[in-house]
C-alpha positions, 0 to 999 in steps of 0.5 A, a space after each residue: 063645554 063646562 057642562 060636559 066637563 062637570 058631567 065627566 067629573 061627576 060620573 068618572 070621579 073615582 077614575 080621575 082621582 086614581 089617575 091624579 093619585 098615580 100622577 102624584 105618586 109618579 112625581 114623588 118617586 121621580 124626585 126620590 129616585 133622582 135625589 138618590 141617583 144624584 148622591 150615588 153619582 156624586 159618590 161614584 165620581 168622587 171615587 173615580 177621581 180619587 182612583 185616577 189621582 192614585 194611578 197618576 201618582 203611582 205612575 210618577 214613581 221615581 225611576 229608581 223605585 221602578 227599576 228595583 220593582 222591575 228587577 224583582 219582577 224579572 228575578 221572579 220570572 226567571 225563577 219560574 224557568 227550571 234548569 235543563 236537567 229538570 226536564 224529566 221532572 217537568 214531564 213527570 209532573 205533567 203526566 202526574 197532573 194528567 193522572 190526577 185530573 182523570 185523563 189518559 195520555 197518549 204519545 208525547 213528542 218533543 223538539 228542543 230548540 235554542 232560543 236565539 240570544 238567550 241562554 234558554 231552550 224551548 221544548 216544543 211538545 205535542 201531547 194527546 190526552 183522553 177522558 171526559 170533558 170535565 177531566 180534560 177541562 180540569 187538566 187544561 186548567 192545571 196546565 194554565 196554573 202550572 208553576 213553571 214557564 209552560 206556554 199552551 200554543 195549541 188546543 184541539 178537542 174532538 169526540 168521534 162518538 156522539 153517544 159516548 163522552 170521550 174527548 180527545 184533546 191534542 195539545 201543543 206546549 212549549 216548555 222553557 228551560 235554562 241552558 247550562 244549569 
């Protein structure tokens, strides 16, 4: 048995040396990567713990500070609701935004309703726009970033001709306006 091992070592010494070198390199890389990952993991755990402490401390703010912040947030929200008399301007802005996005608008239907227990009116709008897919997408992005309180209720896209890029987007929007202003 010893003679066979000696013969294998003598004939395959380069292959065995290469295998031994690869084993040593693998072990060295495992130690190196393991030490790097241990440091990175410790840093990530410390950062996570610090963020949890900060979040816990922020949640324990006194009631008066939370009340003041909530009042500020509510007032900011209310400023986004235009008065009823500005409905024509809001519609004009919607059409202007459509024009700047490169879409054409179709008929617009709207139905005003009073919001129960609030001094608000909600205008349910149905609107249709036509244009290229990029233009329709741009218009939809403009609506999402609109400064007034506009809710996109429904979006429907269609293209009747597979050879021409002419997308029709039917929208259902709700615009909120303050009553009595």
